[in-house]
N, C-alpha and C positions, 0 to 999 in steps of 0.2 A: 380103519373107520372108528370114529369117536362119536358117541351119542351123549348130548348134554340134556338131561332132564332137569326139572325144577329143583330136585333135591339130591341128585346124584349124577355121576358120570360113568358111562359104560364104554369100555375100550375094546370089547369083543362083540362080534356080531351076534345079536340075540335071535332066537327063533322068530319072535314077533316083537313089534314095538309096543311098549306099555302105553296106556292111554294118557291123554294130557298133552301139553305143549312140549315140543322137543326141537333141538337143533342137531342135525346130522352133518358131520364133516367127513369127507371121504376123498381119497386120491382118485385120479382119473380112471384107474383100472377098476375101482370099486363103484364107479358112478351108477352103473345099471342096477347093482344090488342095493345101493343106498336109496335110489328112487323107488325101487320096488318095495323095499322095507317101509318107506314112508307112505305107501299106498297111493302114489301119484301115477296116474296113467298118462304117459306122454302122448299128447294129441298128435294125430297123424296129419300130414299135409303141411307141416312146418319144417323148413330146412334147418340144419344144424347151424350153430353160431358161426358167422363168417370169421375168417382168420383176421386177427388184429383189429377186431371191431368191438364196439360197445353198443349194446342195444337192449331194448325191453320189449317183451311180448306178453299180452294178456291171453292166456290159453285156457279159456273155459273155467275150470275149477282151480287153477293155480296161475301164478305169475312166473315168468321166466326172465332171468337177467343174465346177460353175457358181458363180462368185464375183462378187458385186457389192459394191464398196467404196464406202461413203458418204463424202461430203465433210463432215468434222466441223464446218467453219466455216459450211457452208450445207446443213443437213439437207434442205431442199426441192429442192436441185439433184439432177439425175439422177446416180446412182452410176456409178463406173467399172466396166464389165463385162469379165469375163475368163472364158474357157472353157478347160478342160484335158482332153486325151485322153491317157491313160497306158496303154501296153502294156508288155510285158516289157522291151523295150529302147529304146522311143521315148516321148518326151513331146512333145506338141503343145500349144502355148499360143497361144490366139487372143485378141487384145485390142488396146487402144491406151490411152495415157494415162500418167500419172506412174509408177504402180507397174510397169506393163508396160515402160516405158523403163528404170527402175532394174534390173529383173530382167535385161534383156538386157545391160546394162553390167556387172553383177556376174558373170553367167555367162561373159562374154567375158574377164573379168580372172582367172578361176579356172582352175586346172589340172585340177581334178576336175569334169568336165562330165556326169556320169552323170545320167539322168533323175530318179532318186529324190533325188539331191542338189539338183538344180535345183528340184524340188518343195518340198523342205525350205527352200531359200533363199527361195522365194516366200512361204511362211508366215512366215519371219523378217521379210520386208518388210511383209507385211500387219499384223503385230502392231506393228512399229515405227511404221507410219503412224498408228496410233491411240493410241500411248503418249504422244506429244508433245502432242496436244490434251488428254489427261487431265491432264497437268501444267499446261497453261495454265488449264484449268477450276479446278484446285486452287488456283493462285495467285489467280484471280479470286474464289474463295470466301473466301480469306484476307483480301482487300481488303474484301469485303462484311462479314465478321465485325468488322473494325476499324471500319468505318463504323457498324455496328449498335450499337457501344458508346458512340457519341457521344450527348450529351444530346438534341440535336435532329437526328436522322438524316434524310437526304433519302429520298424514296420511290424504291426500286429494284425495284419489283414487276415491271416489264417485263424487267429484266435477269435476275431470278430465273426468270421463266417461260421466257426464251430458253435459259438454262442447263439447266433441267429438260428441255426439248425436245431439246437437244443430247445430254444424258446418256441419255435414253430411246432415241435413235437408235443411240448407241454400244453400249448394252447389248443391243439387239436384234441388232446386228451380231455382237457377241461370242457371244451365245447360238447364233446360226446357225453361226458358225465352229466352236464347240465341238461341235455336232451333226455337222458335216461331218468333223471330225477323229476323232470317235468311230466313225463309220461307216468311215472310211479305215483305222482301226486294226484293224477286223475282218479285213482282208486276205482278202477272199473269193476273189480271183483268185490269191492267193499270189505277188504281185509283190515283196513286201518280206521281208527277212531280219529276224531278231530285233533286231539292232542298229539297223536302219532303223526298225523299229516303235517302238523305245525313243525315237528322235528325235521321231517324231510324238506319242508319249505325253508327252514333255517339252513340246512345243508345246501340247498339250491342257491340261496342268497350268498353263502360263503363261496361257492364255486364261481358265481358271477363276479364276486370281488377278486378272486384269484385270476379270473380271465382279464379283468381290468388291470390288475397288477402286472400280468404278463405282457399286455399291450404297452403299458408304461415302460417296462424294461426294454422292449423292442424299440420304442421311441428313443429312449436314452442311448441305446446301442447305435442307432442311426446317427444321433448327434455326436457320439464319440467318433464314429467313422468319419463324419464330416470334419471334426476337429483335427484328426490325423491328416486328412486330405488338405486342410488349410495349412497345417505345418509343412506339409510337403511342398505346397505352392509357394509358401514364404521362403523355404530353403532354395527352391528353384529360382525365385526372383533374386535372392541374394547372390546366387551363383552368376546369373545373367548380368547383374549390376557390376560384379567384380570384373567380369570379362569386358564389359562395356568401358569401365574405367581404364583397364589395361590398353584396350584398343585406342581410346582417346589420347592416352599418354604417348603411345608409340606411333600414332598416325603422323605427326609432324616429322618424326625421325625417318619414317618411311618416305616422306616427301623429299627430305634432304638426300636420302640414298638414291631416289629416282633422279633427282636433279643432277647430282654429280656422276650419275651413271650414264648420262647422255654423252654422245660422242661429239662434243662441242668444245671450242677453245674458250676457257674461262680465265680472265686476267688474274684472278686471285690465286690461281694454282702456281703462278710463278714465284709467289712468296713462300719462304720456308716456314712461316708460322701459321699458314692456312690450316693445315690438318690439326695442329694442337688447339687452335681457336675453335674449329668446328667441333672437336671432341669435347672441349670444355663447355661450349654452349649447349651441346646435347645433354651432357651430364647435369648441368645446372637446370635445364628444362625438366629433366626427369625428376630431380630432387624437389623443385618447386611444385611440380604437378602432384607428386606424392603427398607433400605437406598440405597442399590446398585440398585434395580429395579426403585426406585424413581428418582435417578440421571440419569438413562438410559431413563427415560420417558416412561416406559412400562405400567404405570397406573397413 
């Protein structure tokens, strides 16, 4: 457990919490002790935070925030969970993981350690965590667009499906975060001043922009998928055109084979030059047909 006061940092659990504003950060096993030390009486009748959910509750004398941060590189992995208890002068943050560690280091390096400022810093970190993966997805889509312009593009269906799944998880996260900030902005317990509310409003607007950016990336990904499908259709059409040309060239030869395969008496068969003439005519027809189709660009 770490306690950040305005003028010092306490890394051992004290017998009681000094007066004034403070930010308490504790691991999940220390959650009960941290909440008790902060003097927060957890209201009865409220269920614990739902798994993998982001939500806000105004619980009488304090606000409760449940935040679950997904791993953008592995959407199936369990998200990093954090809980926050905010009273008028105290913020208790329960959690562990990457964002939790960054929050502690940032608070320790700052001179302003007010609970509201720490909460605003937490939202800064949450948004920064998801901005970098969006840039990575954007670059990946750029590479796919270049690949889709090639005449014989490779199949990238599995990559596109994985990216769509990643963007869907990110969008769900941003939507939940937007709802949380919207409820926080209502200031039901009147913990925040106007200037502080403007900070949360700015965060909400940024989340809204990130939602729009995520939707734009999904739209671009749909266009890339259609581009690959168009290339596949073009390749299939070229294949069909090639076989059509081959069929057209050899169809007259097939007619000749059927003609001379009939059990009829044909006068020209008595001549010794009949077969050489037929062979020569067939070869000449094939050569002329190939030259004609090549000039037309049919293959």
